[in-house]
N, C-alpha and C positions, 0 to 999 in steps of 0.2 A: 364818649361811650367807653366804659370800662367793664361793665358787667355783661355776662352772656345775654345775647339778644337774638331775636329772629331776623333773618335777612330782610324780610318785608319791612321791619322797623327801620333798618338802614336806608331802604328805598324811600320810605315816607319822609325821613329827615332830609334826604338829598333833594326831594322834590321842593321842599320849602326853600332850600338854598338856591335851587335853580330858579324858582319863582322870583326871588329877590334879584338875581343876576340878569335875567333875560325875560322881557315882557312877551316874547314870542312863545314861551313855554306855556302850554295849556294841559290840563289833566282831565281825563274822562274815566268814568267808572260805571260798572254794571250793578249798582245798588249793593256794593260790598265794601264801601269806603272805610269802615272801621276795621274790617279784616285785612284789606289790602294796604291800609295805613295812608291812603290818599286823603283821609279826613283831615290830616294835618295841613295839607295844601288848601283844602276846601275852606278851612277856618280862616286862613290868612289871605287867600286870594279867591273869594267866592265868585268874582266876575270872570275868572278864568277856569272855573271848575264846572264840569257838565256830567250830570248823572243820566246815563242812557236808560236806566232801569234794567230789568231782567230781560235784556234784548242784546245779546252779544254781537249778532250780525250788524245791528244798527250801530253799536259801539264802534266797531271797526270801520263801518262806512262813514260815520261822523269824523273819525280820526283821519281817514283818508282825505275827506273834503277839507278839513282844517290844514292838513299838510300841503295840499295842493294850493291853498290860499296863503302859504308862507309861514304858518305856525309850526311849532315843534310839539306835536301831541304825544302824551304818554297815556296809552289806553290800558286800563288796569282791570283785571278780574282774576278768577282762579284759573290755574293752568288747564284744568280739565275742560272748562268752558271756552277759554280762548282758542284752544286747538281743536276740540271736538265739535263745538257748536258754530264756530266762525271760521273754519279752515278755508271754505270756499271764498269768503270775503277777503281773508288775508291773501289768498292766492291771487284773486282777480283784481282787488282794489288797492292792495298795498305792494305785494312782491312784484307782480307783473309790471306795473308802471314805475316801480322802484321809488315809491314815495317815502318821505322822511318820517315814518311812524315808528314809535317805540312801543312795543307790546310788553307790558310787565305782567308776568303770570305768576301769581302767588299760589301757595299750597300745592307745590309740585311734589311728585314722588309719593312713596308709600307712607311717609311720616305725617300725612294728613291724619292717619291713625283710624280712630273709631268711625270716621265718616264712610269708610269702606271703599270697595272697588269702584263704585260709581263716581266717587270724587277723587280718585287717585290717578293722577296723570303719570303714566309710566312709559308713554310713547311720544310725549310732546317734543322731546329733543330730536327724535327721529323725523317727525313730521316737519319741524322747522328747518332742520339741516337739509332736507330735500328741496326746499324752496330756493331757486336761484337768487343770489344776491342778499339772502337773509343772513345777518350776523347773529350768532347765538352765544349768549353769555350765561354762566352759571356761577355766581359768587359763592365763596366758601363761608363767609361770615358777614356780620352786619357792617363791619368796616369796609369790606370789599364791595358789598352791595351799594354802599353809599358812594364809593369812588366809581364803581361801574356805571351807576346812574348818571353821574356827572359826565363821564366819558361818552356815554351813549348820546347825550344831548349834543356833544360836539361832533359826533360821527355822522356823516352824511349818508342817509339810506336807512332802510328798515332794520330794526334790531329787536330781538326777542330776549328778554331777561327773565330767567327762571329764578323764582324766590321760594322760600320755604315757610312753613307754618311754625315749627317748634323753635324754642330758644336753643341756640347753639353757642359753644364757647368762641371767644374771639381769638383768632390765631394769626391774623395779618395786622400789619401796622396801620394805624389810622391816617398816618401822614404819607403813606406810599401811594402815589398816583396810579390809577389803573390804566394800563396800556392794552387796548384791544388787540388781540392777535398774538399776545406773548404769554408763554408759560412761565409761572413763577417757581423757581427751584427752592423748595423749603428746606431740603436736607440733601446732603450728598452721600453717596455710598457706592460700593464697587460690585456688589453681588447681585442686586436685583433693583429694578426700577418700579416704584409704586406710583401709578398715574391715577389721580382721582379728581373729582369735581364736586362742587356743592358741599353738602354736609359730610360726604364721605372723605373729604380731605383730612378732617380731624381723626377719623378712624384710621386712615393710612399713616398718620403721624404716630398714633398709639401703636400701630403694628410695627412701625420702624423701630420704636423704642424697645419693644419686646424682642424683635429680631436682633437688635444690638446685644441684648442680654444673652442671646443664644450664640453670639459670635459672628453674626452676619451684618454686613453694611448695606442698608437700603436707601436709595435715593428716593425722595418724595417730590413729585411734580404736582403743582396745583394747576390743573388745566381748566381755568375759569373761562377761557374762550374756546368753545368747541368748534366754532367756525367764524373766521378763518383759523385753521389749526396751525400752531407754531411747529411746523415740521422740523425746522432746524434744531430746536432744543430737544424735541422728542427723539430725533434720530441720533443726536449726540449721546444721550443717556442710554438709549437702547443699545447702541454700539459699545458703549463703555461698560455696561453691566452684563450684556448678553442675554437678558431675560426681563420680561415686563409683565406686571399684573395691573389690570385696570379695575377700578372700583367705582360704581355709580349706583345711584338710587333711581334706577330706570331699567327698562328692558335692555338685555345685552344686544338686542337687535336694533341697530340704527343709531345708538347713542355714542357715548365715549368709547366703549370697547370696539365698536365697529369702525369709528373714525381712526383710532390708533391702528387697528388691524389693516385698514386700507393703506395707510402710509408704510407700515412695516413690511407688508407683503410686496409692495412695489420697490422699496429702497433698502430695507435692512431686515431680512427675514430672520427673526430670533424667536425663541419660544415665548408664547403669550398665553396668559389665562385671563379670561374676562369674568369678573364678579358683578352680578346684577340680578335682576328678576329674569328668570329663564322661561320665556314664552308661556307665561301664565298671567292671570289677573291677580290683583291684590285681594285683600280681605280685611275685615274689620279687626282691629286690635290696637293695643297701645303701641306707639312708635317703636319703643325698644323691643317689644315682643315681635313686631313685624320684621325689624332689621335682623333679629336672631333667626326668625323662621326662614327668611329668604337668604341667609348666609352672608350678611353684610356687617359682621362684627370684626373687631380687630383680630380676634382669634381666627376667624375665617381667612383674613388676609395673610396672617402669619402662616397658616397651613398651606395656602396657595403658594406663597413665596418659597417655603421650604421645598415644596413639590417641584416647582419650576427650576429652582437652583440645582436640585438633583438631576432634573432632566437635561440641563445644559452641561452637566458634568462637574458640579461642585462649585466651590468658591472661585470666582474669577476664571471659570472654565476648567479648573483643576479637579480631578476626580477625588471624591471623598472616601473612596474605597481604600 
């Protein structure tokens, strides 16, 4: 993979690789296999592919049964359907018994675009984080989605993988294995920490470059595992820079910003600004228009970073006055 791709495409490619490696891997879909990219697996391993139809509760129930029988099921559908239509089944049949089900949720966030609010999952990470024992992954690009899918297959227990619809630039190395529970430090800096997940990691990197031109050093953290959160790395950079900005394509309630706030308030209280959707529903529009509308551009991150640097007292805690 060298060209920009959607994270769901990295997922689809990884499934084929997993199918070749392990006969216990099975894939389920809710009649969206072309969109979720499970069609790749279906073509090569039709005997291990199951279309549950437009019936997400059954999809999760089937996956739970297969996991209880020793298989490693990847249940795939859109994020809005996985979490809004099948939450009770995920709670009762997957999380509570701790079954080894992998839930791959495509089309997460507002970048679903013109499909509108009814198809935009902006609270899925909050819902999944709240389930005991659920691991929550948000890959930043197709490379990371590929590696995260391989890692999820090796991880014992339920995993939620949030994937996206749009094509996004490749920013991680294709050869770097994905370690669940570890933050990847993409850039070091001393004035502010930018913590992002999913598509917003690229935005954070663009913001860091603009901040450099303005004379500020920004550390950029790729928080691709929201749960379990890498508290050690987060605390190191929060303490070192003294200020944190979180960026997520999700409600600021219950997602990355909340996870970071919980850790900082307990162990390292520093100024924090959370950028995300602020307690409102999405709406129809082109992805870039929606990101601009909801304040999720590199310019918005730069503005927040400059604001919080001033709040803590300037560069490295020194007054700019």
